[in-house]
ZAMAR-185052 format. One record per residue: residue number from 1; residue in one letter; chain; z, y, x of N, C-alpha, C, O, CB in turn. Coordinates in Angstrom, 2 decimals, always signed. Glycine has a CB too. Example, Ala and Ser with C-alpha at 12.3 -4.5 7.8 and 13.67 -1.06 7.14 Angstrom:
residues 2
num->1, residuo->a, cadena->A, n.w->+7.80, n.v->-5.69, n.u->+13.19, ca.w->+7.80, ca.v->-4.50, ca.u->+12.30, c.w->+7.80, c.v->-3.30, c.u->+13.20, o.w->+8.46, o.v->-3.32, o.u->+14.24, cb.w->+9.05, cb.v->-4.47, cb.u->+11.31
num->2, residuo->s, cadena->A, n.w->+7.08, n.v->-2.25, n.u->+12.85, ca.w->+7.14, ca.v->-1.06, ca.u->+13.67, c.w->+7.87, c.v->+0.03, c.u->+12.90, o.w->+8.04, o.v->+1.14, o.u->+13.41, cb.w->+5.72, cb.v->-0.60, cb.u->+14.08
This chain:
residues 83
num->1, residuo->x, cadena->A, n.w->-52.63, n.v->-3.41, n.u->-92.39, ca.w->-51.43, ca.v->-3.53, ca.u->-91.59, c.w->-50.38, c.v->-2.58, c.u->-92.14, o.w->-50.66, o.v->-1.40, o.u->-92.32, cb.w->-51.72, cb.v->-3.24, cb.u->-90.09
num->2, residuo->x, cadena->A, n.w->-49.21, n.v->-3.07, n.u->-92.40, ca.w->-48.16, ca.v->-2.22, ca.u->-92.95, c.w->-47.30, c.v->-1.65, c.u->-91.84, o.w->-47.30, o.v->-2.15, o.u->-90.71, cb.w->-47.30, cb.v->-2.99, cb.u->-93.95
num->3, residuo->x, cadena->A, n.w->-46.57, n.v->-0.63, n.u->-92.17, ca.w->-45.67, ca.v->-0.02, ca.u->-91.19, c.w->-44.48, c.v->-0.91, c.u->-90.87, o.w->-43.79, o.v->-0.70, o.u->-89.88, cb.w->-45.17, cb.v->+1.32, cb.u->-91.70
num->4, residuo->x, cadena->A, n.w->-44.25, n.v->-1.92, n.u->-91.71, ca.w->-43.14, ca.v->-2.84, ca.u->-91.47, c.w->-43.35, c.v->-3.67, c.u->-90.21, o.w->-42.39, o.v->-4.23, o.u->-89.68, cb.w->-42.96, cb.v->-3.76, cb.u->-92.67
num->5, residuo->x, cadena->A, n.w->-44.56, n.v->-3.74, n.u->-89.71, ca.w->-44.82, ca.v->-4.56, ca.u->-88.53, c.w->-44.36, c.v->-3.88, c.u->-87.26, o.w->-44.23, o.v->-4.55, o.u->-86.23, cb.w->-46.30, cb.v->-4.87, cb.u->-88.44
num->6, residuo->x, cadena->A, n.w->-44.10, n.v->-2.58, n.u->-87.29, ca.w->-43.60, ca.v->-1.89, ca.u->-86.12, c.w->-42.13, c.v->-2.21, c.u->-85.90, o.w->-41.40, o.v->-2.45, o.u->-86.86, cb.w->-43.79, cb.v->-0.38, cb.u->-86.25
num->7, residuo->x, cadena->A, n.w->-41.71, n.v->-2.23, n.u->-84.68, ca.w->-40.34, ca.v->-2.55, ca.u->-84.33, c.w->-39.50, c.v->-1.27, c.u->-84.40, o.w->-39.60, o.v->-0.41, o.u->-83.53, cb.w->-40.27, cb.v->-3.19, cb.u->-82.92
num->8, residuo->x, cadena->A, n.w->-38.67, n.v->-1.17, n.u->-85.42, ca.w->-37.89, ca.v->+0.04, ca.u->-85.63, c.w->-36.88, c.v->+0.26, c.u->-84.51, o.w->-36.64, o.v->+1.40, o.u->-84.12, cb.w->-37.18, cb.v->-0.01, cb.u->-86.96
num->9, residuo->x, cadena->A, n.w->-36.28, n.v->-0.81, n.u->-83.99, ca.w->-35.31, ca.v->-0.68, ca.u->-82.91, c.w->-35.98, c.v->-0.12, c.u->-81.65, o.w->-35.42, o.v->+0.74, o.u->-80.98, cb.w->-34.66, cb.v->-2.05, cb.u->-82.61
num->10, residuo->x, cadena->A, n.w->-37.16, n.v->-0.61, n.u->-81.35, ca.w->-37.89, ca.v->-0.14, ca.u->-80.17, c.w->-38.27, c.v->+1.33, c.u->-80.34, o.w->-38.18, o.v->+2.11, o.u->-79.38, cb.w->-39.15, cb.v->-0.99, cb.u->-79.94
num->11, residuo->x, cadena->A, n.w->-38.69, n.v->+1.72, n.u->-81.54, ca.w->-39.03, ca.v->+3.12, ca.u->-81.81, c.w->-37.81, c.v->+4.02, c.u->-81.61, o.w->-37.93, o.v->+5.12, o.u->-81.08, cb.w->-39.58, cb.v->+3.27, cb.u->-83.23
num->12, residuo->x, cadena->A, n.w->-36.67, n.v->+3.55, n.u->-82.04, ca.w->-35.42, ca.v->+4.33, ca.u->-81.90, c.w->-35.05, c.v->+4.48, c.u->-80.42, o.w->-34.62, o.v->+5.55, o.u->-79.99, cb.w->-34.26, cb.v->+3.66, cb.u->-82.68
num->13, residuo->x, cadena->A, n.w->-35.21, n.v->+3.41, n.u->-79.64, ca.w->-34.93, ca.v->+3.47, ca.u->-78.21, c.w->-35.85, c.v->+4.47, c.u->-77.52, o.w->-35.40, o.v->+5.23, o.u->-76.66, cb.w->-35.08, cb.v->+2.08, cb.u->-77.56
num->14, residuo->x, cadena->A, n.w->-37.11, n.v->+4.48, n.u->-77.89, ca.w->-38.07, ca.v->+5.43, ca.u->-77.31, c.w->-37.68, c.v->+6.86, c.u->-77.66, o.w->-37.73, o.v->+7.75, o.u->-76.80, cb.w->-39.50, cb.v->+5.12, cb.u->-77.80
num->15, residuo->x, cadena->A, n.w->-37.31, n.v->+7.10, n.u->-78.91, ca.w->-36.93, ca.v->+8.43, ca.u->-79.34, c.w->-35.71, c.v->+8.91, c.u->-78.56, o.w->-35.67, o.v->+10.06, o.u->-78.12, cb.w->-36.64, cb.v->+8.45, cb.u->-80.85
num->16, residuo->x, cadena->A, n.w->-34.72, n.v->+8.04, n.u->-78.40, ca.w->-33.52, ca.v->+8.40, ca.u->-77.65, c.w->-33.86, c.v->+8.67, c.u->-76.18, o.w->-33.29, o.v->+9.58, o.u->-75.57, cb.w->-32.47, cb.v->+7.28, cb.u->-77.76
num->17, residuo->x, cadena->A, n.w->-34.77, n.v->+7.90, n.u->-75.62, ca.w->-35.18, ca.v->+8.11, ca.u->-74.24, c.w->-35.85, c.v->+9.47, c.u->-74.08, o.w->-35.57, o.v->+10.19, o.u->-73.12, cb.w->-36.13, cb.v->+6.99, cb.u->-73.79
num->18, residuo->x, cadena->A, n.w->-36.73, n.v->+9.82, n.u->-75.02, ca.w->-37.39, ca.v->+11.13, ca.u->-74.96, c.w->-36.37, c.v->+12.26, c.u->-75.09, o.w->-36.44, o.v->+13.25, o.u->-74.36, cb.w->-38.46, cb.v->+11.25, cb.u->-76.07
num->19, residuo->x, cadena->A, n.w->-35.43, n.v->+12.11, n.u->-76.01, ca.w->-34.42, ca.v->+13.15, ca.u->-76.20, c.w->-33.57, c.v->+13.33, c.u->-74.95, o.w->-33.29, o.v->+14.45, o.u->-74.54, cb.w->-33.52, cb.v->+12.82, cb.u->-77.41
num->20, residuo->x, cadena->A, n.w->-33.16, n.v->+12.22, n.u->-74.34, ca.w->-32.36, ca.v->+12.28, ca.u->-73.12, c.w->-33.13, c.v->+12.97, c.u->-72.00, o.w->-32.57, o.v->+13.79, o.u->-71.27, cb.w->-31.94, cb.v->+10.86, cb.u->-72.69
num->21, residuo->x, cadena->A, n.w->-34.39, n.v->+12.64, n.u->-71.88, ca.w->-35.22, ca.v->+13.25, ca.u->-70.84, c.w->-35.31, c.v->+14.75, c.u->-71.04, o.w->-35.19, o.v->+15.51, o.u->-70.09, cb.w->-36.63, cb.v->+12.63, cb.u->-70.84
num->22, residuo->x, cadena->A, n.w->-35.53, n.v->+15.18, n.u->-72.26, ca.w->-35.66, ca.v->+16.60, ca.u->-72.54, c.w->-34.34, c.v->+17.34, c.u->-72.35, o.w->-34.32, o.v->+18.46, o.u->-71.86, cb.w->-36.18, cb.v->+16.82, cb.u->-73.95
num->23, residuo->x, cadena->A, n.w->-33.23, n.v->+16.71, n.u->-72.75, ca.w->-31.92, ca.v->+17.35, ca.u->-72.61, c.w->-31.51, c.v->+17.48, c.u->-71.14, o.w->-30.87, o.v->+18.46, o.u->-70.77, cb.w->-30.86, cb.v->+16.55, cb.u->-73.37
num->24, residuo->x, cadena->A, n.w->-31.87, n.v->+16.51, n.u->-70.33, ca.w->-31.46, ca.v->+16.50, ca.u->-68.93, c.w->-32.29, c.v->+17.44, c.u->-68.05, o.w->-32.06, o.v->+17.51, o.u->-66.85, cb.w->-31.54, cb.v->+15.10, cb.u->-68.39
num->25, residuo->x, cadena->A, n.w->-33.22, n.v->+18.13, n.u->-68.64, ca.w->-34.05, ca.v->+19.03, ca.u->-67.85, c.w->-35.10, c.v->+18.32, c.u->-67.04, o.w->-35.72, o.v->+18.92, o.u->-66.16, cb.w->-33.19, cb.v->+19.84, cb.u->-66.94
num->26, residuo->x, cadena->A, n.w->-35.30, n.v->+17.05, n.u->-67.32, ca.w->-36.30, ca.v->+16.30, ca.u->-66.58, c.w->-37.71, c.v->+16.74, c.u->-66.95, o.w->-38.66, o.v->+16.44, o.u->-66.23, cb.w->-36.14, cb.v->+14.81, cb.u->-66.84
num->27, residuo->x, cadena->A, n.w->-37.84, n.v->+17.44, n.u->-68.05, ca.w->-39.15, ca.v->+17.92, ca.u->-68.47, c.w->-39.74, c.v->+18.83, c.u->-67.40, o.w->-40.93, o.v->+18.74, o.u->-67.08, cb.w->-39.06, cb.v->+18.66, cb.u->-69.83
num->28, residuo->x, cadena->A, n.w->-38.91, n.v->+19.72, n.u->-66.85, ca.w->-39.38, ca.v->+20.62, ca.u->-65.80, c.w->-39.79, c.v->+19.85, c.u->-64.55, o.w->-40.79, o.v->+20.18, o.u->-63.90, cb.w->-38.30, cb.v->+21.65, cb.u->-65.46
num->29, residuo->x, cadena->A, n.w->-39.01, n.v->+18.82, n.u->-64.21, ca.w->-39.34, ca.v->+18.01, ca.u->-63.04, c.w->-40.68, c.v->+17.29, c.u->-63.24, o.w->-41.49, o.v->+17.22, o.u->-62.32, cb.w->-38.23, cb.v->+16.99, cb.u->-62.77
num->30, residuo->x, cadena->A, n.w->-40.89, n.v->+16.77, n.u->-64.45, ca.w->-42.14, ca.v->+16.06, ca.u->-64.72, c.w->-43.32, c.v->+17.02, c.u->-64.67, o.w->-44.37, o.v->+16.68, o.u->-64.13, cb.w->-42.07, cb.v->+15.38, cb.u->-66.10
num->31, residuo->x, cadena->A, n.w->-43.16, n.v->+18.21, n.u->-65.21, ca.w->-44.24, ca.v->+19.20, ca.u->-65.19, c.w->-44.57, c.v->+19.60, c.u->-63.76, o.w->-45.74, o.v->+19.73, o.u->-63.40, cb.w->-43.86, cb.v->+20.43, cb.u->-66.01
num->32, residuo->x, cadena->A, n.w->-43.54, n.v->+19.80, n.u->-62.94, ca.w->-43.76, ca.v->+20.17, ca.u->-61.54, c.w->-44.47, c.v->+19.04, c.u->-60.79, o.w->-45.36, o.v->+19.28, o.u->-59.98, cb.w->-42.42, cb.v->+20.51, cb.u->-60.85
num->33, residuo->x, cadena->A, n.w->-44.06, n.v->+17.83, n.u->-61.08, ca.w->-44.68, ca.v->+16.67, ca.u->-60.44, c.w->-46.16, c.v->+16.58, c.u->-60.80, o.w->-47.01, o.v->+16.38, o.u->-59.93, cb.w->-43.96, cb.v->+15.38, cb.u->-60.85
num->34, residuo->x, cadena->A, n.w->-46.46, n.v->+16.72, n.u->-62.08, ca.w->-47.84, ca.v->+16.61, ca.u->-62.53, c.w->-48.70, c.v->+17.74, c.u->-61.99, o.w->-49.88, o.v->+17.55, o.u->-61.71, cb.w->-47.91, cb.v->+16.60, cb.u->-64.04
num->35, residuo->x, cadena->A, n.w->-48.11, n.v->+18.93, n.u->-61.83, ca.w->-48.86, ca.v->+20.07, ca.u->-61.32, c.w->-49.25, c.v->+19.85, c.u->-59.85, o.w->-50.29, o.v->+20.32, o.u->-59.40, cb.w->-48.04, cb.v->+21.36, cb.u->-61.47
num->36, residuo->x, cadena->A, n.w->-48.42, n.v->+19.13, n.u->-59.11, ca.w->-48.67, ca.v->+18.91, ca.u->-57.69, c.w->-49.67, c.v->+17.81, c.u->-57.41, o.w->-50.11, o.v->+17.64, o.u->-56.27, cb.w->-47.39, cb.v->+18.60, cb.u->-57.00
num->37, residuo->x, cadena->A, n.w->-50.02, n.v->+17.06, n.u->-58.44, ca.w->-51.00, ca.v->+15.99, ca.u->-58.26, c.w->-52.38, c.v->+16.60, c.u->-58.20, o.w->-52.78, o.v->+17.35, o.u->-59.09, cb.w->-50.91, cb.v->+14.93, cb.u->-59.40
num->38, residuo->x, cadena->A, n.w->-53.09, n.v->+16.29, n.u->-57.17, ca.w->-54.46, ca.v->+16.78, ca.u->-57.07, c.w->-55.34, c.v->+15.64, c.u->-56.59, o.w->-54.88, o.v->+14.71, o.u->-55.93, cb.w->-54.56, cb.v->+18.00, cb.u->-56.11
num->39, residuo->x, cadena->A, n.w->-56.58, n.v->+15.72, n.u->-56.93, ca.w->-57.50, ca.v->+14.67, ca.u->-56.52, c.w->-57.82, c.v->+14.85, c.u->-55.04, o.w->-58.34, o.v->+15.88, o.u->-54.62, cb.w->-58.81, cb.v->+14.70, cb.u->-57.39
num->40, residuo->x, cadena->A, n.w->-57.50, n.v->+13.84, n.u->-54.27, ca.w->-57.76, ca.v->+13.89, ca.u->-52.84, c.w->-59.21, c.v->+13.53, c.u->-52.59, o.w->-59.82, o.v->+12.74, o.u->-53.32, cb.w->-56.81, cb.v->+12.94, cb.u->-52.06
num->41, residuo->x, cadena->A, n.w->-59.75, n.v->+14.12, n.u->-51.54, ca.w->-61.10, ca.v->+13.76, ca.u->-51.16, c.w->-61.05, c.v->+12.32, c.u->-50.65, o.w->-60.27, o.v->+12.00, o.u->-49.75, cb.w->-61.69, cb.v->+14.74, cb.u->-50.07
num->42, residuo->x, cadena->A, n.w->-61.86, n.v->+11.49, n.u->-51.22, ca.w->-61.85, ca.v->+10.07, ca.u->-50.88, c.w->-62.83, c.v->+9.82, c.u->-49.74, o.w->-64.03, o.v->+10.10, o.u->-49.83, cb.w->-62.20, cb.v->+9.20, cb.u->-52.11
num->43, residuo->x, cadena->A, n.w->-62.29, n.v->+9.29, n.u->-48.67, ca.w->-63.13, ca.v->+8.94, ca.u->-47.54, c.w->-63.62, c.v->+7.52, c.u->-47.74, o.w->-62.86, o.v->+6.63, o.u->-48.14, cb.w->-62.35, cb.v->+9.09, cb.u->-46.19
num->44, residuo->x, cadena->A, n.w->-64.87, n.v->+7.31, n.u->-47.46, ca.w->-65.46, ca.v->+5.99, ca.u->-47.63, c.w->-64.79, c.v->+4.99, c.u->-46.68, o.w->-64.60, o.v->+5.28, o.u->-45.50, cb.w->-66.98, cb.v->+6.03, cb.u->-47.38
num->45, residuo->x, cadena->A, n.w->-64.43, n.v->+3.83, n.u->-47.21, ca.w->-63.83, ca.v->+2.79, ca.u->-46.38, c.w->-64.92, c.v->+1.91, c.u->-45.80, o.w->-65.98, o.v->+1.72, o.u->-46.39, cb.w->-62.81, cb.v->+1.94, cb.u->-47.20
num->46, residuo->x, cadena->A, n.w->-64.62, n.v->+1.38, n.u->-44.65, ca.w->-65.56, ca.v->+0.51, ca.u->-43.96, c.w->-64.83, c.v->-0.74, c.u->-43.51, o.w->-63.75, o.v->-0.66, o.u->-42.94, cb.w->-66.23, cb.v->+1.24, cb.u->-42.76
num->47, residuo->x, cadena->A, n.w->-65.42, n.v->-1.86, n.u->-43.75, ca.w->-64.83, ca.v->-3.13, ca.u->-43.35, c.w->-65.06, c.v->-3.34, c.u->-41.86, o.w->-66.16, o.v->-3.13, o.u->-41.35, cb.w->-65.43, cb.v->-4.29, cb.u->-44.17
num->48, residuo->x, cadena->A, n.w->-64.01, n.v->-3.77, n.u->-41.16, ca.w->-64.12, ca.v->-4.04, ca.u->-39.73, c.w->-63.57, c.v->-5.43, c.u->-39.45, o.w->-62.79, o.v->-5.97, o.u->-40.22, cb.w->-63.38, cb.v->-2.97, cb.u->-38.90
num->49, residuo->x, cadena->A, n.w->-63.97, n.v->-5.98, n.u->-38.35, ca.w->-63.49, ca.v->-7.30, ca.u->-37.95, c.w->-62.90, c.v->-7.21, c.u->-36.55, o.w->-63.52, o.v->-6.65, o.u->-35.64, cb.w->-64.63, cb.v->-8.35, cb.u->-37.99
num->50, residuo->x, cadena->A, n.w->-61.71, n.v->-7.76, n.u->-36.39, ca.w->-61.09, ca.v->-7.83, ca.u->-35.07, c.w->-60.23, c.v->-9.08, c.u->-35.03, o.w->-59.93, o.v->-9.67, o.u->-36.07, cb.w->-60.25, cb.v->-6.56, cb.u->-34.75
num->51, residuo->x, cadena->A, n.w->-59.83, n.v->-9.46, n.u->-33.85, ca.w->-59.07, ca.v->-10.70, ca.u->-33.68, c.w->-57.62, c.v->-10.40, c.u->-33.31, o.w->-57.34, o.v->-9.58, o.u->-32.44, cb.w->-59.71, cb.v->-11.57, cb.u->-32.60
num->52, residuo->x, cadena->A, n.w->-56.71, n.v->-11.10, n.u->-33.99, ca.w->-55.30, ca.v->-11.08, ca.u->-33.64, c.w->-54.78, c.v->-12.51, c.u->-33.79, o.w->-55.41, o.v->-13.34, o.u->-34.44, cb.w->-54.48, cb.v->-10.07, cb.u->-34.55
num->53, residuo->x, cadena->A, n.w->-53.63, n.v->-12.77, n.u->-33.19, ca.w->-53.08, ca.v->-14.12, ca.u->-33.27, c.w->-52.49, c.v->-14.37, c.u->-34.65, o.w->-52.21, o.v->-13.45, o.u->-35.41, cb.w->-52.01, cb.v->-14.33, cb.u->-32.18
num->54, residuo->x, cadena->A, n.w->-52.31, n.v->-15.64, n.u->-34.94, ca.w->-51.71, ca.v->-16.02, ca.u->-36.23, c.w->-50.29, c.v->-15.47, c.u->-36.37, o.w->-49.90, o.v->-15.05, o.u->-37.45, cb.w->-51.70, cb.v->-17.56, cb.u->-36.37
num->55, residuo->x, cadena->A, n.w->-49.53, n.v->-15.47, n.u->-35.27, ca.w->-48.16, ca.v->-14.95, ca.u->-35.33, c.w->-48.17, c.v->-13.44, c.u->-35.57, o.w->-47.30, o.v->-12.92, o.u->-36.27, cb.w->-47.39, cb.v->-15.29, cb.u->-34.03
num->56, residuo->x, cadena->A, n.w->-49.13, n.v->-12.73, n.u->-34.99, ca.w->-49.24, ca.v->-11.28, ca.u->-35.24, c.w->-49.60, c.v->-11.01, c.u->-36.70, o.w->-49.08, o.v->-10.07, o.u->-37.31, cb.w->-50.30, cb.v->-10.65, cb.u->-34.30
num->57, residuo->x, cadena->A, n.w->-50.48, n.v->-11.83, n.u->-37.24, ca.w->-50.88, ca.v->-11.69, ca.u->-38.64, c.w->-49.69, c.v->-11.93, c.u->-39.56, o.w->-49.50, o.v->-11.22, o.u->-40.55, cb.w->-52.02, cb.v->-12.66, cb.u->-38.97
num->58, residuo->x, cadena->A, n.w->-48.89, n.v->-12.94, n.u->-39.24, ca.w->-47.69, ca.v->-13.23, ca.u->-40.04, c.w->-46.69, c.v->-12.09, c.u->-39.96, o.w->-46.08, o.v->-11.73, o.u->-40.97, cb.w->-47.04, cb.v->-14.53, cb.u->-39.58
num->59, residuo->x, cadena->A, n.w->-46.51, n.v->-11.52, n.u->-38.76, ca.w->-45.60, ca.v->-10.37, ca.u->-38.60, c.w->-46.07, c.v->-9.19, c.u->-39.44, o.w->-45.27, o.v->-8.50, o.u->-40.07, cb.w->-45.49, cb.v->-9.96, cb.u->-37.12
num->60, residuo->x, cadena->A, n.w->-47.38, n.v->-8.96, n.u->-39.43, ca.w->-47.93, ca.v->-7.84, ca.u->-40.18, c.w->-47.76, c.v->-8.06, c.u->-41.69, o.w->-47.43, o.v->-7.12, o.u->-42.42, cb.w->-49.43, cb.v->-7.65, cb.u->-39.83
num->61, residuo->x, cadena->A, n.w->-47.98, n.v->-9.28, n.u->-42.16, ca.w->-47.77, ca.v->-9.61, ca.u->-43.58, c.w->-46.32, c.v->-9.36, c.u->-43.98, o.w->-46.04, o.v->-8.76, o.u->-45.02, cb.w->-48.15, cb.v->-11.07, cb.u->-43.87
num->62, residuo->x, cadena->A, n.w->-45.40, n.v->-9.84, n.u->-43.15, ca.w->-43.97, ca.v->-9.70, ca.u->-43.44, c.w->-43.56, c.v->-8.22, c.u->-43.47, o.w->-42.85, o.v->-7.79, o.u->-44.38, cb.w->-43.14, cb.v->-10.46, cb.u->-42.40
num->63, residuo->x, cadena->A, n.w->-44.02, n.v->-7.46, n.u->-42.47, ca.w->-43.68, ca.v->-6.03, ca.u->-42.41, c.w->-44.27, c.v->-5.27, c.u->-43.59, o.w->-43.64, o.v->-4.36, o.u->-44.12, cb.w->-44.19, cb.v->-5.42, cb.u->-41.09
num->64, residuo->x, cadena->A, n.w->-45.48, n.v->-5.64, n.u->-44.01, ca.w->-46.12, ca.v->-4.97, ca.u->-45.15, c.w->-45.29, c.v->-5.20, c.u->-46.41, o.w->-45.04, o.v->-4.25, o.u->-47.15, cb.w->-47.56, cb.v->-5.49, cb.u->-45.36
num->65, residuo->x, cadena->A, n.w->-44.87, n.v->-6.43, n.u->-46.66, ca.w->-44.05, ca.v->-6.73, ca.u->-47.85, c.w->-42.71, c.v->-6.02, c.u->-47.80, o.w->-42.26, o.v->-5.47, o.u->-48.81, cb.w->-43.83, cb.v->-8.24, cb.u->-47.97
num->66, residuo->x, cadena->A, n.w->-42.07, n.v->-6.01, n.u->-46.64, ca.w->-40.76, ca.v->-5.38, ca.u->-46.50, c.w->-40.82, c.v->-3.87, c.u->-46.72, o.w->-39.84, o.v->-3.26, o.u->-47.16, cb.w->-40.18, cb.v->-5.67, cb.u->-45.12
num->67, residuo->x, cadena->A, n.w->-41.96, n.v->-3.27, n.u->-46.41, ca.w->-42.10, ca.v->-1.83, ca.u->-46.52, c.w->-42.81, c.v->-1.39, c.u->-47.80, o.w->-43.17, o.v->-0.22, o.u->-47.93, cb.w->-42.84, cb.v->-1.30, cb.u->-45.34
num->68, residuo->x, cadena->A, n.w->-43.01, n.v->-2.31, n.u->-48.73, ca.w->-43.54, ca.v->-1.98, ca.u->-50.04, c.w->-45.03, c.v->-1.76, c.u->-50.13, o.w->-45.51, o.v->-1.13, o.u->-51.08, cb.w->-42.87, cb.v->-0.79, cb.u->-50.52
num->69, residuo->x, cadena->A, n.w->-45.78, n.v->-2.26, n.u->-49.18, ca.w->-47.23, ca.v->-2.12, ca.u->-49.25, c.w->-47.83, c.v->-3.26, c.u->-50.06, o.w->-47.26, o.v->-4.35, o.u->-50.12, cb.w->-47.84, cb.v->-2.10, cb.u->-47.83
num->70, residuo->x, cadena->A, n.w->-48.97, n.v->-3.00, n.u->-50.68, ca.w->-49.63, ca.v->-4.01, ca.u->-51.50, c.w->-50.15, c.v->-5.16, c.u->-50.66, o.w->-50.09, o.v->-6.32, o.u->-51.08, cb.w->-50.78, cb.v->-3.39, cb.u->-52.29
num->71, residuo->x, cadena->A, n.w->-50.64, n.v->-4.83, n.u->-49.49, ca.w->-51.22, ca.v->-5.87, ca.u->-48.62, c.w->-51.20, c.v->-5.39, c.u->-47.18, o.w->-50.86, o.v->-4.24, o.u->-46.90, cb.w->-52.66, cb.v->-6.23, cb.u->-49.05
num->72, residuo->x, cadena->A, n.w->-51.57, n.v->-6.26, n.u->-46.27, ca.w->-51.51, ca.v->-5.90, ca.u->-44.85, c.w->-52.56, c.v->-4.87, c.u->-44.48, o.w->-52.36, o.v->-4.10, o.u->-43.54, cb.w->-51.69, cb.v->-7.14, cb.u->-44.00
num->73, residuo->x, cadena->A, n.w->-53.67, n.v->-4.84, n.u->-45.20, ca.w->-54.71, ca.v->-3.85, ca.u->-44.91, c.w->-54.20, c.v->-2.44, c.u->-45.19, o.w->-54.43, o.v->-1.52, o.u->-44.40, cb.w->-55.97, cb.v->-4.14, cb.u->-45.75
num->74, residuo->x, cadena->A, n.w->-53.51, n.v->-2.27, n.u->-46.32, ca.w->-52.93, ca.v->-0.96, ca.u->-46.65, c.w->-51.87, c.v->-0.57, c.u->-45.61, o.w->-51.78, o.v->+0.59, o.u->-45.22, cb.w->-52.29, cb.v->-0.99, cb.u->-48.08
num->75, residuo->x, cadena->A, n.w->-51.09, n.v->-1.54, n.u->-45.17, ca.w->-50.06, ca.v->-1.31, ca.u->-44.15, c.w->-50.70, c.v->-0.86, c.u->-42.84, o.w->-50.23, o.v->+0.10, o.u->-42.21, cb.w->-49.23, cb.v->-2.58, cb.u->-43.93
num->76, residuo->x, cadena->A, n.w->-51.75, n.v->-1.55, n.u->-42.42, ca.w->-52.43, ca.v->-1.21, ca.u->-41.18, c.w->-53.06, c.v->+0.18, c.u->-41.28, o.w->-53.01, o.v->+0.95, o.u->-40.32, cb.w->-53.50, cb.v->-2.26, cb.u->-40.86
num->77, residuo->x, cadena->A, n.w->-53.64, n.v->+0.51, n.u->-42.42, ca.w->-54.22, ca.v->+1.84, ca.u->-42.61, c.w->-53.16, c.v->+2.92, c.u->-42.46, o.w->-53.41, o.v->+3.98, o.u->-41.88, cb.w->-54.88, cb.v->+1.94, cb.u->-43.99
num->78, residuo->x, cadena->A, n.w->-51.99, n.v->+2.66, n.u->-42.99, ca.w->-50.89, ca.v->+3.62, ca.u->-42.90, c.w->-50.45, c.v->+3.82, c.u->-41.45, o.w->-50.18, o.v->+4.94, o.u->-41.02, cb.w->-49.71, cb.v->+3.15, cb.u->-43.75
num->79, residuo->x, cadena->A, n.w->-50.38, n.v->+2.74, n.u->-40.71, ca.w->-50.02, ca.v->+2.81, ca.u->-39.29, c.w->-51.05, c.v->+3.65, c.u->-38.53, o.w->-50.68, o.v->+4.51, o.u->-37.73, cb.w->-49.92, cb.v->+1.39, cb.u->-38.67
num->80, residuo->x, cadena->A, n.w->-52.32, n.v->+3.41, n.u->-38.78, ca.w->-53.38, ca.v->+4.12, ca.u->-38.08, c.w->-53.35, c.v->+5.61, c.u->-38.45, o.w->-53.56, o.v->+6.46, o.u->-37.59, cb.w->-54.75, cb.v->+3.51, cb.u->-38.41
num->81, residuo->x, cadena->A, n.w->-53.10, n.v->+5.93, n.u->-39.72, ca.w->-53.01, ca.v->+7.32, ca.u->-40.14, c.w->-51.86, c.v->+8.04, c.u->-39.44, o.w->-51.93, o.v->+9.25, o.u->-39.21, cb.w->-52.84, cb.v->+7.39, cb.u->-41.65
num->82, residuo->x, cadena->A, n.w->-50.81, n.v->+7.31, n.u->-39.11, ca.w->-49.64, ca.v->+7.90, ca.u->-38.48, c.w->-49.87, c.v->+8.23, c.u->-36.99, o.w->-49.09, o.v->+8.97, o.u->-36.39, cb.w->-48.46, cb.v->+6.95, cb.u->-38.62
num->83, residuo->x, cadena->A, n.w->-50.91, n.v->+7.68, n.u->-36.42, ca.w->-51.21, ca.v->+7.91, ca.u->-35.00, c.w->-51.68, c.v->+9.33, c.u->-34.80, o.w->-51.98, o.v->+9.73, o.u->-33.67, cb.w->-52.26, cb.v->+6.91, cb.u->-34.49
């Protein structure tokens, strides 16, 4: 494989992006962000079954999508955690 197969324009865009990030002081922000990431203790999930109406299920699906959740289960978990 020769080096000619690499996209020179894309490489230049990446280099410029890295330079801009470093010049803007975003490097410090990224380092601070990464330092604050810690592995959370994972609690075992358990599947449960309960009954709700079809209209309630549709409302929950719609609210989950509008609020950026992956699915209604994640949305419901977030609601319960907030209690």
